[in-house]
VEXVEXRO-26883 format. One record per residue (C-alpha): x, y, z. Coordinates in steps of 0.05 Angstrom, whole numbers, padded with zeros to 5 digits, always signed. Example, Ala and Ser with C-alpha at 12.3 -4.5 7.8 and 13.67 -1.06 7.14 Angstrom:
+00246-00090+00156
+00273-00021+00143
***
This chain:
+00000+00000+00000
+00058+00046+00014
+00079+00045-00059
+00011+00070-00081
+00010+00130-00035
+00042+00177-00087
-00009+00153-00138
-00068+00169-00093
-00036+00236-00075
-00027+00251-00149
-00100+00233-00162
-00121+00282-00108
-00078+00336-00139
-00108+00322-00208
-00178+00326-00178
-00165+00393-00144
-00130+00423-00205
-00185+00399-00252
-00238+00429-00206
-00200+00495-00204
-00188+00491-00279
-00262+00483-00292
-00272+00554-00267
-00222+00578-00320
-00262+00558-00381
-00232+00558-00450
-00273+00544-00512
-00224+00491-00534
-00221+00423-00499
-00149+00413-00521
-00128+00478-00487
-00165+00457-00424
-00129+00390-00423
-00062+00424-00437
-00072+00474-00380
-00092+00418-00332
-00030+00378-00353
+00017+00436-00343
-00013+00453-00275
-00007+00381-00253
+00065+00376-00276
+00083+00440-00239
+00049+00422-00174
+00070+00349-00174
+00142+00366-00194
+00146+00419-00140
+00122+00369-00087
+00173+00318-00110
+00230+00369-00110
+00208+00395-00042
+00213+00324-00014
+00139+00318+00002
+00131+00259-00045
+00179+00201-00052
+00181+00166-00119
+00236+00117-00102
+00190+00058-00117
+00194+00076-00191
+00269+00062-00194
***
């Protein structure tokens, strides 16, 4: 179960960012998906670099 913790945490991040992103509506679905992806990469990457998430199970 410990190895799945970052996955569940990432899912929670995606949910929050998609919810926040739904308030910033673009007319293009591709742009919406791109914005959500960039936001997730930034937040998840920042948490990994800050040491809040450990991805050692991927190695």
